[in-house]
C-alpha positions, 0 to 999 in steps of 0.5 A, a space after each residue: 585634639 587640642 593646639 595652642 595659640 601659637 599653633 591655631 595663629 599659624 594655622 589662621 596665617 596659612 589659611 589666609 595665605 592660601 589663594 581663593 582659586 585653590 580647589 579645596 578637598 576633604 583631605 584639608 580638613 585633617 591635614 590643616 592640622 597634621 601637615 599645615 605646611 604641606 597644605 600651604 605649599 600645595 596651595 601656593 602651586 599652580 596645581 592646586 587651581 585644578 587639582 586635588 590631593 586625590 589626583 596624586 595620592 588616590 582616594 583610598 586613604 580617607 581616615 587616620 585608620 588607613 594611611 598605608 592606603 595612600 598612594 606615593 606618586 612616581 614618574 607615571 603619575 606626572 607624565 599624564 600631565 606632563 607627557 613631553 617633559 616626563 619623557 625627556 627625563 626618562 630618556 636622560 641620565 637623571 632617571 637612571 640614577 639608581 642603576 650606578 649604585 647597584 653596579 657597586 659590589 655588595 653595596 646592599 650588605 655593606 652600608 648602613 641600612 639608612 644608606 639603602 633606604 634611600 634618604 642617607 648617603 648616596 641614595 639620598 640623590 641616587 634614589 631615582 628612576 621609579 617609573 611605576 608603583 611596581 618598580 618599587 619592588 620589581 624589575 631591575 635591581 629589585 632588592 634595591 628598589 624594595 627599600 625606596 618607598 620614598 624614592 623621588 624623581 620630578 620632586 627632587 628639582 620641582 619640590 613637593 608639594 609646591 612643584 614650583 617651575 619657577 624653583 626648578 628654573 634656579 641654579 639652587 635647585 641643582 645645589 643639593 646633589 651636585 656638591 661636594 667631594 665627587 661632583 662638586 659642580 656647584 662650587 665650581 660654577 659659583 666660583 666660575 665667571 659664569 656664576 659671578 656674572 649671574 648672582 651679581 645681576 640676577 634680574 638681568 640674568 647675564 651668566 648662564 645657570 645650570 639649566 641654560 647649559 644643561 637644559 637648553 630649550 627646557 629639555 629634561 634630558 640632561 646629557 653630556 658628551 663625557 658622562 660621570 666617568 669621563 670615558 669614551 669609545 673609540 679614541 683616536 689618540 693611541 696614547 690616551 686609548 692606553 690609558 683608558 685600557 687601564 682605567 676600563 679594566 679597573 672599572 671592571 668594564 673590561 677583563 684582564 684580557 681587554 674583553 668586555 664584562 657583564 658590568 659593560 651593560 650597567 655602563 651602558 643602561 645607566 648612559 655612564 659613557 658614550 660608546 660610539 663616536 656618533 653618541 659622543 659627537 651628538 651631545 658635544 654638538 648640542 653643548 657647543 651650539 648652547 655655548 655659541 649663543 654667548 661665545 665665539 665659535 673659536 673660543 667654544 672649539 678651543 675651550 672644550 678641546 682644552 678640557 678634553 686635554 685636562 682629561 687626558 693629563 689627569 688619565 696618565 697619572 691615574 693610568 700609572 697609580 692603577 698599574 702600580 697597584 696592579 703590580 702590587 697584586 701581581 707580586 703579592 705584595 698586598 691581597 687583591 680585593 679585586 673580583 677574578 674577572 679582572 685580576 690583577 686589576 684594582 675594583 674601583 667600584 668597591 670604593 673605600 671597601 679596601 684594606 690598605 692605605 695605598 688602595 685608599 689613595 687611588 680611590 680618592 684620586 678616582 672619586 676626588 681628584 680626577 673628577 674635580 681635574 675635568 669637572 672644573 675644566 668644563 665648568 671654567 674654574 681653573 683653581 679647582 682644576 689645578 689645585 683640587 684636582 690635577 696638582 692633588 693628583 701629582 702629589 698623591 702619585 708620589 705618594 703612592 710611590 713612596 709607599 710602594 717602595 716601603 711596601 716592597 722594602 718590607 716584603 723582603 
């Protein structure tokens, strides 16, 4: 195999950059030529001082003819050295990131193959929770995991092959997944006073980062009181509970009679919601303790309570929109796309797999505007809470009511 002058120069730079104390291996003889960037990355990391490639990839692959024999590491490999961190991670929500995807009706059959492969679309971030090699093809959600050959876990934050602790401690490590349409935490944090204080004086670490608030003490569990769906049970506020029943029916967690469905098991397994007062209080207490490191108890309590009230304000609008769609189904104005267990309520987990504009507006309200209303409240970004969140919910409800009126007139 021949290499040009530029390639040879690059190899020389990479070799020069490698620390002298790194443990070399036979793997590097080939990979310095084939994937020099990977070799350089590994050798700049701490693990290169004591480990070689075989620690994670095994020793079955030793030539160009047996590439498929190389082991792709899972959490269990990381756990051999990092038992505490891996244990915390497996108890938290990140390790359960694949489970919500499996709850979507017919998701595997309706999306492009690239989505399911775990590199594009939702699965580009949700390809999590592969603990052992067997998990790739068996166990929960086996039809999905068969596609997850390149699933990520610890490597999502400690990107391979450097596996840097310093990298994972930077807020930018969270940016890839926590951004955009339905969870724009990166945009919210960077535009908040917390983000501004940190980025204008990083050396002093004046403002808190994602890790400071959500991984206090270095704990890898990463949980929140409200969870991704911003629902909890029980609810002492009777008015608010009325709104939540509509939402839970539309999520398919409760049937039309208000009884739990099989989908509740997925919500429990994925820790998408706190389903007891003790579970909610435990996570809220942890966050309050963290916030009090910088803020007064009065400020912390009031700020979190106000954020709770923003969820209630969003839920009132959302519940009205859900009931509006349900009435259209009942009156046979539009055809229901929901499963029969929750009829006449729409199935929010079908997302954009619907046939009418008014239903699409409901899903935008759910996955975009409602998310921004409450997420921005907790991330101290008033602009997102107001104009990208609650105001959009109100505007969308007005639009839905107008469409409802025209649909009913057309039906007559």
